[in-house]
N, C-alpha and C positions, 0 to 999 in steps of 0.2 A: 503493500499500500503507500510506503513511504518513498520508495523506488519510484511508482508510478505517478505518486503526487510532483516529486522534484521533477522528471522527466517532462509532464506537462508544463509544470514552471516554465520551465528554460524554451520549450517549444513555443510557446504563446508569447512569454515575454520578449524573446527573440524576432518571432515574426512582427509584432508589435512595432518594436524599436527599428528595426529594418523597414518598414515602411515610414518613420516619421524622417528617418536619415535619408532617405532616399530623397523624401520631397525638398531636402535643403539645398540641391543643387538640382534636381530635375529639370526644372524651369528652365534654367539658364539657357540650355541649348534650343527652346522652344520659342525665345524672345523674338525674333526675326520674322518668325510665323505670327505669332499673337500681334506684334506691329503692323502685319499686313492685313490681318485680318480683322483687327478693331480699329483699327485706325489709331494706335498708340503712339504718343510721343517717347521721347526718351524718359523726362520725368514719371509718367506713368509704367514705362518699361523697369525702371528702377524702382518704383513701389511695389512692383509686381513680386520682386525679390524681397525686397526690403522689409514688408508686410508682415511676412512668414518670421522672418528673424527677430523682428520688433515684439510680435506678441508671444512668441517661443521663448525669449529672453526674459522680460518683462514678468511672465507669468509661472515661470520654474519656482521658484521659492513658494508661492502660493499655492500650487498644484501639490508639493509635496504637505505642503502643510494641511490643506483639505483632506488630502488621503490619511493622515495622522488622525484626523479629526472624524471624519465619515468614515471611514473602512477603504483601505488601499485596493481592495479588488474594486468595491464599487466606483471610487473615483477614476481607478484604470480602467473601467468599462466605458464610465461616463465620458473621459479623455477620447476613448477612442469611437464614441460614438459621434462628437462635436468634430475630432477628425476628418471621420467618413462622411459626415454632412456637408462639412466644408471642401471636400474634396469632389461633392458632387456639384456643389454650387459652382465652384471654379468650373468644373467641365460646359456647367450650361451656362457660363457668366457672357451675357449679352454684350457687353461693355467693359471698358477697362476698371471703370469704379466699380462697379460689381465684381470682376475678377479679384481685385485688392482686396476687397472685402470679405472674400470667401477665403484668401489666403490669410489675411488675418484671423478668421475662425479655424482655419486649419493650426495655424501657430498656438492657438490657445489649446487646443485639444491636445497638440504633441508636446505641451507644457506639461499636461497631469501624467500624460504618458511615461514620458522620456525618465524621470526620476523615481516612478515607482517601478519600470523597471527591475531598476538596481536595487528597490529595497523589496521587492516581492522574492527576488531571488536570493538575498541575503536573507531573508526569514525562511525562505525554503532550504537553505546548505547551511550546514553548519560550519563552522570557521575550517576545520579541517580538510572538508571538502569541497570550498568554496572558489579555490583557484581555478580548475578545471571550467567550471560554470562561469565564470567573470571572464575566461581567456573565450569561450565561445561565444559569450554575451558583447566581449570586444570585438571579434572578427567580424560577427554579423551587423554591430555598427558601421566597421571601416567599410566592410562589403557595399553598405547601403551607399556611404558617400562614394566608393569608388564607380559604383555602377550607375549613379545618379546622371551626368552626362552620358553614359553609353547608353541606358534607356531612354532618356530622355532625347538622346538624338536619332535612336532606331524608330522608336516610336512616333515623332514628329517626319522622319522620311518616309516609313512604311504606311501611317495613316492618318492623323490630325495632331495638332496639339491637344484638342480635345482632351484625348486618350491617355496622355501623363497624369490626369487626374480620375480618371473613369477607373484605371487600373487599381486605386487603393479601393473603391465601393465593394467588390468581391469580398478582399482581405479583410476588411473592418464585418463586414456582414457574419461571415465564418467566423473570427477571432474572438468578437466581443461576447456571444452568447457560450462558445466554448469554453473562455472565462470565466462567464457566472458558474456553470458547471465544474469545471476542474480547478479553478482557485482556491486557496484555502483563504478568509476574511483574516485582516488583522487590523489593530488600530496602533496607534504612539500613545504614549503616556499620558500626554495631556488631553484633557476631555473636554477643553474649551479652546474657540480658535482666538487667536492673537489678532483682532482685529486693526488695532494703532499699528502692529509691527507688517501687519498686509499691507495698510496702506502705505505707510512708509518705504517699504522695501521696492513695492510695486512702482511707486510714483519716483524715487532715487535711480531703481535701473532704468525704467522708461526716458527721465532725462539724460542719462549718461549714454544708454542704446540711441536713443534719438540724435544726442549729440556726434555721436562716433558716426553714424549712418550718415549724416550729413555734413560731415566734415569736409570730405574731398570736394565732394560739388560747390559749396559754400564757402569755404576757406577756414582755416581753424581760429582765423580772428572774426569772424562775423559774429554780430551780435546774437544769432539765433542759435548757434553754436556754442559760444561762451555762456551763454545765459543756459540753454540745455545743460551742459556740463557743468555748469556751480549750482543748479539747482539741483540736480542729480545729486551730485556730492553733499551738499548739503542737507538733504532727505534722508540718503545713507549714512552719514553722521549721525542723525537724527536718532534712524533706525537702532544704530549700536547702542545709543545711550538709552534708549526704549529698551531693547532687549535685556540689558545690565539691572533694570529695575523692576520687570514686570515678574510674577509669580510664575505666569505660564509663556514662557518665550517661545518665538517661530522660529529663531536659530537660538541657543543658548552661544554666546560670546566666550564661554569657558572653552568650547571647540579649540578657538582660536589660541589657546592658551597649550596645547596641546604641539608638541614638536612636529610630530606626525602628521598631523591634519594640517595644521598650518603651511610646513616644508611642501606638503603633496599636492596643495592646492595652487605654492609658487610656482611647481613645476607644471602643472596643469596648464597654468593661466602662461605661462613660457611658452610651453609648447604650443595651444593653439594660436597664440599671438605669430611667433616664428614659422611653424610648419603650415597654417592653414593661410597666414596671409602670403606667404610665397604661393603656395599653392594656385590661389586668386589668378595670379599674375602668369605662373610658369604654365597654367591651364590653358592660358588665352595664347602662348608664343607659339604652339602648333598650328592654330586659325588665323591669327594676326599677322606673323612672320611668314611660315611658309605654306599657308593657304592651304589647309588642308579643311575638311568638312567637319561639325560638330560631330559626327560618330568616329570618323579615322580620330581625329584628337583626342576625345574620350578611351577608345582603345590603347592608344600609345601611352595614355597615363596609367594603365592598368599595371603595369608592372610595380608602380609607386603604391598605388592607393590601393591593391589585392594583396598586397602583403600581409597586412594585418590577418586575414581570414585564415594565413597558414600560419603564421608564428605567434598569434596573441593566444591560441590555446596552450601551445606549449610554455609560452611567458606566465600563463597565468598558474599552469601546474609548479612551475620552477618557483614563482611567489610564494608558496606554501612552504617551499623547501630551505630557499637561501634568502628569502628575503625580499622585499621591494627594491631596497635603496642600491644594489649592484644593478640591478637590471635598468629602473629609470636612469641612473646616471648613465651605463652603456647608451640606451636607448637615444637618449637627449645627445650626448658625443656625437654618435652615429649621424643625426640627423643635423648636426651642424656641420660635419665634415662633408655630408654630401652636398648642402647649400653652398658651402664653399667650393666643392666640386664644380659644381654649376656655372660659377659665375667664372670660371676656366674656361669652361669648353661651348660654353652659348656663343652661337654666332650664325647670321641669318642662313649660313648656307649650309652649317652641319650636319653630318648624317645621323639618323636615329639614334644607332650603335651607339654614339658617343654620350648619351644619356641614360641608355639602359642601366648601367653601372652606378651612378648617384640616384637611379630612380627606384634600385633594388634596396639600396644602403638606405635610404630614407623611409622606405617603406617597412624594412626590418626596426629601424629605430622607432617608429612610430608603436609597433606592435609591442615590444617589449617596454612601452609607458602605458598604455591603455588598461589591460588588466591591474598589473602591478600597484597602480595609481588608486584603480576602484580598491583593492584588497586592503591598502594602505588605509584609507579611509573609512573603509567598514572597521577594520581592526581598531581604528584611533577613538571611538565611541560605543556606548554600549547599544547592545543588540535594538533597543525599541528607539533609539536616535538614529538608526538609520534613515529615515523617511528626510528628518532634517538634513542630516551631513549630505545625503545625495543630493536633495534640492540645491544647498548652498553651492557643492562641488559643481552640479551643472550648471549652474546661473555663473559660476567665477570662468568655467571654460568657456561658456559663448560670449561673455563679455570680452574674455581674450581673443577669440577668435573675431570677433567684430573689431575690437581695436588695433588687431594686427592689420587686417584687411585695408582699413583705415589710414594708420601710418605708414604701410608699405606702398599703398595706393598711393601717397602725398609725397613719400621718396620719390617714385617712380614717375610722376607728374613733374617733379621740380628737375629731374636730370634728362626725361627722354620725355614720350608721348607716340602716338600713333602714326604720325605721319608718314615714316618709313621704317623697313624693318630695320635698317641700321639704328634710327633714331628710337625704336622700341628697346632694342637689346640693350642701347646707352641708357637706359631708364632703367631696365631691369636688374642688370648688374649688382648697382647699388643696394636696390630694395633688396634684394635677395641677401648681399652680405650684413644688412640689418638683421633681415630674419634669424642667419646662422648667429650673429653677435649674441641675440637674444635668447636662442637655444642654448648657447656656450652657457649663459647665466643659469638657466634653466637647470642644466648639468651640477653646476655648483651649491645652488639651492638643493639638488637633490641629495648631494651627500649629508644635507643636515636631515634625513629620515632617520630615524632609529634604525639599529639593526634588529633583525629577530631574535625575538626572546624566547628560550628554551624552558618551556616547564620545569620545575622544582623534580616531575616524576621520571621524565627525560634523563636528565642532567644523573639521578639517581642511577637509572638503569644503566645508562653510559659507563659509571663508576663499577658496577657491578660485573659489566661484561670483563671491563679492563683488569678486574681484580682475580677472575676465573680466568682469561687467558696469562696473565702473569703468574699465577697458580701452576697453569697448566706446565708453562713454560721451564718452572724450578724442576 
């Protein structure tokens, strides 16, 4: 019965996670078709992508808190239903305004699903068996990111852009009722929802993410961007102050006094900043500079984005045996080296074989961080606090990714642009170098994560074994 339950939990949360991560990037390859079909301008196209990112990032903490209060299975299924409804609305959207609204609805549903997948897994698998499950979970997440551009390009080329959204509907209709039937309900320790915390956290994340999303288009010194970032930072500071005073905190600030929790989240922030900010630009290289189609470009990035599916389960198992620290240090170091390698070989006329090596190195590096980081965060808190920890970690990672795209896009624009292949590469090199530097800083932060602690019973067992071997030798 227990094995059946864990198997169903892993299968259902993985299917849901794949669906919501796929939609992060699947729409990017459909933008030209959407522009022609709906008569969209560049601002509308930008918001077709950003509406999902914005609502997803802003509501992650709230989604986790609602799961703790009203039941994780219930909110997981509710999030799936909202996501599926948003997908159908996006597929049927007659205007770009309707499409943007549907994408925001998708993001809101995904914000409930994503953190609760980790919480449900943590509740189903005990600490000693969690590594492999987290590895598979991480691999599925990486596969969703990897296949987003590929699936989008294939569907748009073969059918129409509407079907990138229709694909979600049958998955949601199957997974939601199965989740109700097969998943076990659980709740967090707090019986009350922290309404002031929800308002402050959501408002703060909205200001920060909105400012970052608009920074490249409006400029970092524009009143809109500065105002949004300042207001967001002030609200988040208010959130931190409130959480230390309330008896039922949405996110206990004592989590950040744990070196394991704080350092691992610093690692996640650095990785999503450096790597996903770089992916945003490098993924455009094949289309903009070498004039491949969206599908051809997506296929060429698979040695990079597909590696987590292979390596992450192994990393998850190893994190149980040797701890998360060495894997995260190695993973971030490999990614930093790979991005530095890119800056050496990037050239408008280069052969594809020149980037296969750094692509594989980057993918392996990503895979070595995903599951160990999740394991380290969950191990740093009590079991009933997994939802709060998961919501915080997902929010920090998402802000890191948005910040990375905004900063590296600014570096790219200041040094290059889209006028010619040579100018594109001239901007790409310094942007990728900044990403490499941030990843190297993340590798240093990973050294602060505590090493694996062995239980006293394990140490005693080893002492007994050694004593027996010595006696036999004598």
